[in-house]
N, C-alpha and C positions, 0 to 999 in steps of 0.2 A: 671379884663375880659375874661368871659372863650368863648372860640369858639368851640359852641357844632357842631358835625357832623350831617348831617340828620340819622335820625333812630336811634340815641344814646341817652344814661341818660346823666344826666347833673351830672357831678361829683361829688365827695363827698370832703368836705375839709378834711385835712391830719388827724385832732384829730378823727376825726367819725371813719377811717380808720383805724387809732390805737386802737381805744376803741373795736371796730371789731376784731381787730386781735388779742389783749391781751385776749378778751372775748373769743375769740374763742382756743386761748392758754392753758387758764385755765380750759374750761368746758369739755375737756379730761382727765384731770386731776380730775377734780369733778367726771367724771363719771368711771375713772378709781380706782380713792377712793371706788364707790360705789360697784364694782365689786369686788375690796377686801373688802368691807362688807361683801357681798354677800360670796365670796368663805368660808371667815374663819368662816362666820354667819351657811354653809353648813356642815365645816369640826365641828364644834361643835356639831350643830347636829347630824350629824354621828356617833360621839364619843358619848354621849348621848345616842344615840338609841343603840351601840352599850352595853354598861353600864346597860341600860335597858333587851337588851335580854340577855344578861350572866345571869344577875338576874331570868330572867324568866327560861330560861334553867336551872340553880340552885332549882329553886323550883322544876321543873317537874323533875329533877334527881333525889333531896329529896323523892318527893312524890313517885314515881317509885321503889327508896329503902325499902319504907315502906311498899308497897304493895306487893312487891316482899317477902318482909321477912313473910307476913300473910299467901302469897299463898304458901310458903315453909314448914310453920306451918299447915295448913289445909292440904295438900297434903300428910303430916304425918299424921295426926287425918285417912285420908279416906282411909288408908293403916291396919288401925285398923282391929284385927282379929274377933272383937265384931261384927262389921257389916256382916261380913262374913258369922257367926250363927246368925244373927237376933238377938243379945243380946242387945236390945236400952238401955235399960235402965243401963246397965253395960257401954255401950258405952258414957251415959250421966256423968258417974260418970270421966268418963276418958276425958270427955271435960272440966269438970270443974278445973278437976287437968290443964290442960293444958292453961286455960281460965285465972288461977290466973297469968301465966307467959306473959301473953299478956295484958297490960295496956289499949292497943288503943280499945281492943275489948269491944262493951257492947253486945253484945250474939252472941249464938250459935247456928245455927239453922240447923235441916236436913231435909228434902223434900225427897220424893217418886217422881216417875217419874209423878204421876198423880197430883205434884202439891198439895200434902197433905203435913201438917207440921206433924214429927214423933217425934223430940226431939228438945227441947225450953230450954238453959239453964237457960233462966229468970225464969222459970216456975217449979211449982215442977211438980213430976209424976203425972198422973192422972187429971188433971186440962185439963180442952178442949185449946185446940191450935188453933189461927187463921189461915185464909187462908196468903196465898202470898201478900206482902205488894207491892212490885215490881216486878210483873210476865216479864215483857219481858224478863228482863238477864235471868231469871232461863228459859224460852225456849229456848235462845241463848247457854246455855249449854246444855242443851237436845239434840239440835241440831246440835253442831258443837261439842259435847264432851269437849272442851277446858274452862279452868280456864277464869273468867269473873270479872270485876269489873263493880259494876251494877251503875245503877244514882241515884239522889239522890230524896227521896222518905219520906213522913209524915208518921208518925207512925200511926197504927189505934187505937192505945189504947187511953184511954182519957188523957196522958199528951200529946200526938201527936210530937212527937218529932223529928226533922229530922236526917237520916241516909242515910249512902248507901250500900250496901254488897259485900261483897268479896266472888264468889261461886265457886268450884271446884267441878269436877264429880269424882264420888264412881265407878268406872269401874272395870266389872270383868269379864272375858271372853268378851272381847269387846261390851259388853253391860251397860248403866247405870243404877247402883241400886237405887241410891240415889244421891242429893245432896247438899254439905255441904257448909254451908255459916256463914262467919264470918260479924257482922253489925256492923259499924263505923260510931259514930258520927263525926261532923263536928269539934266539937272541939278538934280531934285529928288533923284536917289539921291546925286550928291555933297553934300547939304548933310545927309542919313542920316548918311554917313559919316566927314565930317567931323567929325561932333557927337560921335564916338568919339575917343578918344584916343588914338593910336595906338603899338605898343611898340617903343623904340627900334629891334628889332631888323628889325624889317617891313622889307620891298624897296618891296610896294604891296598895293594890296588893290583886288579887284574885284567886281564883280558881274553874272551872265552868266545870260540869260533860259534858256527850257525847252531851244530848237533851238540852244546853245551861242554864242550872240552877246554878244557884252561889250556890257551896258550900261551901265556906266560903270567907269572905272578910276584909283586916284589917278596913278598915272605915266602922262603923256603921254594924258590923255583925249581930245585932239583928234585924234589919231592914230589908236588904237584902239578907239574909240566904234564900236560897227558890224562891228566885223571878226569874224571868225570864231574860236573862242578852239585853242589847240594840240591838236592831235590826240591827245597824252599827257595832256592833261590832259581830253578828252572822252570817252577811254580811261577815266580813272579815278571818273570821278565821273556819267556815266551810266547805273550801272549800279543794282543793287539796294540798295546802302551808300547812306545819307543822309547820311554825313559819313566823317570819314577824313584821313589824311596821309600823302600818297606825293612820290617826287622824281620833278623833271617838270625841263623847260626853259624861260624865260618867251620871250616872242615877240621880244625884246632878244638872246633866243641866251644868258641867264645861265643857267648850273644853278644850282637852286634845290628848296626845301622848299614845298609847298604843303598848308595845312589848307583844307578845306571843310564847307560847311553847305549840303544842300539844305532849302528851306522847302516844308512839306507843304502849306501853304496855297498857294502860287503856281508849283510846282514850280520856281524861281530858285533858282540857288546862289549862295553867298557864298562866296569866297575871301578868305585870305590869305598873302601867297608873302613867304619872306626868304630870300637868298642862300645857297647850299648852304654856302658858305666860313664862316659862322656857325657851324654846326656843325661841318662837315666838318675845318677850318682847326685847331683845338684840340688834335684828336684827333692829328692826321700830325704837329704839329711837336710834342707828346709821344712820340709814338711814336719819331720819328727823336731826341729826346735822350736817351731812355730805350735804344735800341741802343747810342748810340755809347756814352754811360756806361758799358754793359755790357762792350761793346769794351774798352773802355782800363781796365776793372777786373780781366776774366782777365787782359792784358796783366801790369799791374802784379802781380797775384798770380801770375802765372807767371814773373815776377823775384824775387820773395820768395821764393817755393819754391826757386829752384835755389842763393838765397843762404843758407836756413836748413837746407838738407837735411843736411846734416852733424849741425848740432846736433839735430834730429830721431831720426839714425840711432839713436840709444845707445838712446832711450827705448823706439822702436820693437824694436828687438833683445829688448830685456828682456820687452815684453808677448809677444814669440814664444815666447820660453821658460817663459812663463808658460801659453802656450796648448798646448805641447806637452805640458807638464805638467797642465791639466786632461784630455787626450785622454788619457797615462797612467792615467787613474782617480783622480788624486790632486788633493788642494787646493792649489792653486797661490795663492804668497805674490808679491804683487805690490809693487814698491818704487814711494812716491809718485813722479812725474812733474812737471818743471816746465810741461810741456805740458799744457795742459787736457785737449783732446780725446786723446791717448794716455793720461792719467792717467784718463778716465773710461773709457777701454777695458779700462785695468787693472781699476777697479771690477766694468766689465760682467762681465770674467771672473770677478771671485770671486763676483758674485751667480748665472752662471751655473752655478758648482758647485754654491750653495745651491739651486739649480732644480732642480740634478740631484737633490740629497737631496731637495728636496720631490717631485720625481716619482716617486721611487722610496717614498717614503711615501703619493701617491695611488692607486700603483699597488696598495700593499697594501690600502686603504681600500677600492677599486673590486673587488678580490677578494674581500672581506669583504662588499661588498654583492652580489655573485653567488652568495655563497654564502648570505645572507639570502635572496635571491631563490629559490632552488633549493629552503630550506626554507620557503617561504610556499607554494610550488607543492606541494610534498611534502604541508605541514599542508592545502590546497585539497583535494588529492586523498584525502585521509584522511576529512577531513569529508565531502566528496561521495558518496564508501563508505559514511560511514555512514548519511549521509540519506538513500541509497538501499537500502540493505540493510532500513532499517525497515520501510519499505511492503512490501519482499519480503520480508521473513520474517513479516508477517502476512498475506500473502496464501499464503505457502505452509502456515505452520500452520493456515488456513482451509480450507486445499484438503484437505489430511492429514486435517483432522477429520471432513471430508465423505466422505472415501473410507473411513475406517475405520468409520465408521457407516453407509455403502453395504454394506461387507463383511461386517458384522454382520447386513443385511437389515431396518435399522433404519428404521420411516418417520418421515418428517421433516416434524413441523408447517410449515403455512404462515407462521406468524410466524417462527418459526426461520430457514425459507429465505430469506425478505425480509430479516431481520436481518444473515442471512449476506451477502445480495447488497449491501446498504447499504453494511455495512461496505467491502467487496469493491471497490465501486464507488468509497468514499471514498479508500481506499490505491490504485485505478489513477490517481485524478483527481491525489491529491499525488506520485505517482511520473513520471504523465505532464507534471506542473508543473514539478518540479524538474529533468525532462529538456530541456522545453522550455528554462526558464531557462539550462540550460546553452548548448542549443543558439542560443539567442538572444546570450548572451555571444561565442559564438566567431562569430558572424556580425557582430557588432558589433567586435570585434577585427579582422576579416578586411574589414570595412567591405564587409559584400554584404547587410544587411540593407537591406529596401525596402519600400518603402509601396505600398498598391493601392490607391488612393484611390474611393472613390464617394461619392455625396449621399445623406445620409440626415439624419432627427431625432436629433437627440441624445437628447433625452429619452426616445423610444421605447426607445436604447439602454441607458440607464440603467435604466427599468423591468424592458427582456429581464434585465439581469445580476442585480437585486435579484432578481427570482421565480427565476432560474436558481440563487443560492446561496442560495435558501430554505431549505431543509434543513439547509446548513449554520449559517445566523444563527440558524432555531431552537434548533438545538441549543447553538449558544452562550449564547441565552436574548438574542440583540440584535434587538431590533424595529426595526425600518427605516421612515423615512417616505422619500418623495421629492417634492422642493415644485420646480413647476416652472410660473412663470405664464403663458407660451408656449411655444410649439416653436422649437427652435433647430435650425434644417436649415441645413447645411454642408457641406465636401466633403471628409474625412478616412478613413484607413482603419478600415475599423467593428474588424476582428480585434484591433488593437492597442488602441485606445482601449478594446474590451472587457476586453483583458487589464489596463490601467491601472488601471481599474475595480474588478476582479477584485480586484486586489491590493490596494487602498484599503481593500474589503469584508473581505475576508480577512484582513488587518492590522489591522480594528476588531474581528474576532470573537477573534483572539486576546488582542489587548490591551485591549478593551474588553467580555469578556462579561458578560451580565448587563445592560448598558448601551445605551440607545436609540443608534443612529444616525441622520445626517442625510443625505440626498442631495439636494443642489438643483444645480439647472441653470436659468441663467438668460442671456439675449443683454445685450452691450455694447456698443452703438456697431458697429464691424465684427468683435467678436471673440465667442467663446462661451466661459464659466466654467462648471467642473463642480469641486464643491465637496462633500470627505465632511467631515462632524464628526463625533467619536464623543466619550464622557464617561470614555474610559479614565485609563488612568495616566498618559495625556502623556508630555513627551518634555524632557529637559532643557535647556537654551538652549545649554551647548555640545555638546551630540550633534545638534543640527539640522541643520547640515548634513555632519555625517562620515555619517548614515544612507544619503545619497543616494549613495555610494561605494561599490566594491565589497567585497562579503567583510564586511560593516559593519552591525552592528544595535543598536538602542539597549538594547538587554540582553544578559545573559549568555547565551554559546550553550546553557547548560542548564537555561533557564528555557523557552525556545521552539524549536522545532527551524527547520530551515532553513538556506538557503545565504548568506544575506544578498544577494541578487543581486535582489530584486525592486523598491526603490524605484532603485536602479542604473537598470535597463531601463526602466523608467516614465521617470526623466529623460530618457534616449537617445530612446524615442519621441516623449516631448512635444518636445523639441526637435528634432526630425526633421520633426515638423507646422510649424514656425518658432512652438513655443509655448514658456511657460515656467510651472515647478511652482514652488510654494512649502509651506511647513508654517507654521503659526503653532498654538503650544502652549508650556508649561508642567506643572512637574514638579507630577503633581494637577488639572491644568485640562482634561484630554483634549487631543484633535489634532486640528486641520481643516489637509487639504490640498486645494489651490487649484490649478487647471490651468486657464491661458487657453491660448486656443487662436486664430489665426485661422480665418475663418468657408471659406476656402479654403485649403488645405494647398498646398504645391510639392510635386509626385510625386519624391520620390528615387530616386534612381538606384543600383544597389550599386556599389561601386568594379572597374574591370576586375581 
């Protein structure tokens, strides 16, 4: 008897759960098989489309080669001296000789700019000559003064033959005197297409003129030459694309896929067509087979679940007891099961117990990490307070000394006042740098440090900073030289780059006292390079990456003062400009800090 809790559904027997479980396991396989079939079908479709596209390209290339050969011959005829002297009969004889070498030419025509036919190689001299059969291309030649391949047109004579013209202007002194035309029949296109071995899956090939009229078609050519292509074909081929593959319906009403390639020389389009059944048929047959197989597998699995449900029940009850044990916080012991899935479930419960213990250990390590972070924070606050206290103490002592001497009425010599003021200025600058470093760190952590860019000369900035730090560098006995072969103008944050250079020079004064310091500025293509080299103690190889991190220094905190933030802020500023900073050094070899900057830094905005 089942105990049903209020608001809960009546539980199902195990056999139905197993049936649903197996069905749920099989259905993803069926779906995955469908995806594989879909993918394979897509790959096969892409392969066939590539083959069709290559065939269309080959037809276009062969057609262009034939057209180019005719154009070269016509252009050679256009240079005839008979045309210069107006000797049309002599020119006609020359045309007849050339035409014998051109089996693809039906006839050769010569027109004047008034579209009057002057020479016709197919008609004897003196016989009346008809007008222009395809005037649109003739007018384009007169307007553009460029060779043109015309569109398919039907002859005006009694045979009404289909043909298309290739027209070349005869130009003398920048003026079109005549238009020379070779008339080509569609049978020539058939010869072009027949020379190319067709793919076994192709249904038909066709060549279509600019206006969308079929000039040649391998299937039923006598029926469709001169017929306009289908609206679907025209819609897909007369846009900006010069090639592609699309689905359409042939003139016979057959669903198909069409690959086309438009000739840039003539504007004509070559197409290769295959039946849609070639691509779609295998896909649908495979999909139906998978659907039937999946349904059959689900039914057989459900039947098997009903048969073996009792065998599974005992093992599942054992796993359920183990789960209850795990829920009680104890380590479960699961007996091996002859059913692989149930056995894996039992092992999973045992692993879960191990993971729980591991999670407790990780939680303890995380707590220790938090305690270490709090300790690091306290150490930083202690270091910061110590570094801030040093200049403040110095200022207080100097102030108290001046007060006492004033109270005693002592006169202060000018040199003493100057010395006190210099010391006060240095301590104030040191205090300001410490505060600014901490403010910059705060802004960087909050994502609120922004660049205020302007256009200036990096060489001028280097000279200004060196001059500003002159007293400090002189006190450290560091002779500083600025080397700049030319001006380096760019768009950067002047204040921040001054902060970068100031950090390099103050570090040089600390670690390379009494040694010369070289500052160089140069332009490398679209980047600027700022380099500061000292001849001090140098930096060990293992410390060169570490010094760019927060609160890190290459020497002990007792040797020099500071928070260890300067080079970290330098790297952040340089990277905000889109640049890089690196150090080249070795113990006892000095240090060279190099900054590479794009000439136009992107303006950074603080995070909201």
